[in-house]
N, C-alpha and C positions, 0 to 999 in steps of 0.2 A: 694117363689122366692129365698130366701137365701138358702134353702135346695137344690134347683136345681143348684145353683152356686157351692156349696160345692161338689156336686156329679160329676161335670165335672173335669177331671184331668187337672192340670196346664200345659200349653204349654211352652216348653223351646226352646230357640233359639240356634243355633250352635255357638260355641265359635269363636271369631274373629281370623283371620289368618293374620300375618304380611307379607307383600309382599314388595320386593325390587322395587324401582322406575325404571321403564323402562323394567323390566323383565316380560315376559308373565306369566299369571297365569297357574300354573301347570307344569312349565318347571323345568328341573332338575337343581340343584345348580351347579354353576361354580366351578370347581376344577382345581388344578394344580399350582396356584400362590397365594394361600391364605396365608396371613401373611408375604409376601415378595414382593420385587420389581421385576417386569418383566424385564429380561435382554434385553438390546438394541443392543447387539453385538459389543459394543465399547471396550471391553476388561476390565480387572480389574481396579478399581479406584486407583489412586496413592495417597498415604497418605502423607500429608505434615503437619508437626507440627507447621509451622509458622502461626502466627495470624496477620491478617491485622488490623492495628491501623489507623483509619481515623484521619484527621486533627482535633485537638482540643479535642480528646477523650483520655481515660485512660484505661489501661489494667493491671491486676495484676496477679502474679503467686505466690502461697502460698506453703510453704514447712513446714509441721508441725513436721516432723521427725528430731530429733537432729543429726541423722547420715549424713544428707546433710550438708557438711561443706563448699562447694563452688559451685557456679553455673556460667555458661557462658551465656552471653547475646550477641546475634547477631542481628543487625539491618541492613536492606537493603531497597532499593527502586528499581524502574524500570528505573533508570537513572535520577531521579529528586533529588533536594536537600533534605537533611535529617536534621531535627531539633527536638531534643527530650530532655526530662528531665527523668533521671533514678534515682530512690531512693530505698534504702533498709530500710524497716520498721521492727523494732525489738521491739515489745511491743508497748503499747499505747504511742503516742507522743514521740517516740524515732526513730530518723532517723540517724543511724551511718554513712551512705554512701550517698552522693549526687553527681551527675555529670550532666553537660550540654554538649550535643554532637551536633556538627554541621559538616556535610559532604556535600561537593559541589555536588558530584555524588555518590549516595548510591549504584549504581550498579558496578561502577568501583572500589570504595573503601568502601566496607561494614565495618561497625563498629563491632568489636569483642573484648569483655573484660570479665575478670573473676572477680567475686565479691565473697569475702569471707563471708560465712554465718555460723559462729560458734554459738553453743548454740541456737538451734531452739526453737520455730518456727520463721520463717522469711518469709517476703513477698517482692517480687520485683515488683515495680510499674514503668511502662513506660507510659509516657504521650507525645503524639505527639503535640508539640506546634506550628507546622506549620499550614498552611491554609488547607482548605478542599480539595484543588486540589493536595495535597502532602501526600498521604498515606504512611505508613511504614509497612514493613513486619518484625515482631518481633518474635524471638524465644529464649526461655530460657530453657536450659537443665542442668541437674545435673549429667549426666554420660558422660564419654569421654571428660572431660574438659581439655583444653590445659594448660600445665604447662611450666614454664620457663626452658630453657636448662641450663646445667651446666656452659656453657660460660656466660650466662646471670646472673647467681647467683654469679659468681666469679668476674666479671668485673664491679664493682659498684664504682661510684664516689660521693663525697659529694657536695651538692649544698646548700649553705647558704641561709637564708631567704632574699628574695628580689633579689637574683642573678639568672642567667640563664646560660644554657649550650646549645650549638648547636652541632648536629651530622650529618655531610654530609655523603651521601651514594652514592656508585657507581651505574651506570645505570643497572648493572647486578643484583642488589638486588631487588627482587620482594616484599618482606615484611620484617618488622623488629619487634623485641620484645621490649617492654617497661615495666620496672619493677621499681616501686617507693615504698620506705619503709622509716620508721622512727624508732627511738629507743623507741617508745611507746607514743610519742607526736602526736598531731593532724597533719594531712597532708593536705596542701592546695597547689594545683599546677595547672598549665595550660600547656597543651601539644598541640603543633601546628605542623602540617605537611605542609611545605612550598615547592612550586615548582616555583621558580622565586622570584623576589624582592617583599616582602610583599604580596604574593599571597597565601592565606590560602586555602588549599584543605581540611583540616580536623582540627577541634579544639575541645579539651576536657578540660572543667573546672571541677576540681575534688576537693572534700572534703571528708576526712575520719577522724573519731574521734580518731582512734588509728592506726598509720601506721605500727605497728608491729603485732598487732592482725588481722588487716584487710589491708594488703598491696594491691596495685593496680597493675594489670598486664593486658596488652592489646597487640593486634597484629594490626599493621598499614600496609595497603597495599601501596606500593610505586612503581607503574608502571611508566615507562618512565625514563627520566633523570633529573638531577638537584634537586633531593629530599633532603630536609634538615629537620630533626626533631629538634624542639626547645622546651626545657623544662624550665619552669619558676617556681621558688618557690615563690608563692604569699603570703606566711606567713611572719610574722616579723622575725627579725634576730635571735630571741631566738628559732626558730623552724627549724633547718636544716633537710635535708632529703638526702637519698642516692638514686641515679638514675643509671640505667643500660639500655643502648640502644644498641642492637646488631642485626646483620642480622638474619632473620628467614629462608627465602627461597631465593635461588640464581638461576638465569637463566643463565647458561653458554653460551647460544647462543646469548645473548644480547651483542652488540658491545660496547666497552668502549672508543673508539676513537672519535675524532671530526667528525661531519657529516656536509657536505656542506649545509649551510643554517640553521644549528642547533646551538649547543653550541660551544663556542669559548674556546680553551685550551690556557691559558695564559702561555707563556714561552715554548710552545711546539716547537719541531723541525719542520722545513719546508722542505719538500722534493721537489727537482727541477727535 
């Protein structure tokens, strides 16, 4: 019996063949769109570097190269309020720059500021401290950064600790430049954009550990009339700072006169 079994050659089955689900057996493989997305005919996709930061979440941008000496932070919304914390992390447990930003309308007045980042690596952290219904579009770039103009660098005034300065602007001014510096001491300031009595359209609470090594520069959008920029030095009297607030862009088509039902010009001539 054993001899008979050894004499019979072993039967081998055919190797298994892997088949795709839903494809008929023996059909030719599908070619033409392997490894890519089938176009839908909607045209090329538009690339946007802005990142959506939901309410209560945190996003970071890291720059390891020491060649990146400054970055520009741009925050905006779809017309809803904007409330965010921005920090610069330089090493473990070292935060040389902090700011709290509030904007009433992030679409009409987007926030734009330049943060100095010497001696990398550096990380910019943006936290949306608003509710979940108020997302923020955040963008941090290291190239094509806005710089203060020559007029902004030359027209600076000193603000002592605890003092404040106000800068009213004409309705034709669409945006202004704000530059704050110190002689190497810490910088603590509050920047407010007012449009009407105690009507804050934008508020920035700022801290910088070295106002000469890390000065603060930002652009404030000032649409409409009655815009006033108020800068408060919230540091003690031993920490003065220099401030410069000048127009950035001007709309010559904007009327500067009084409008019926609008602003009232005190002491203006009355035409009969």
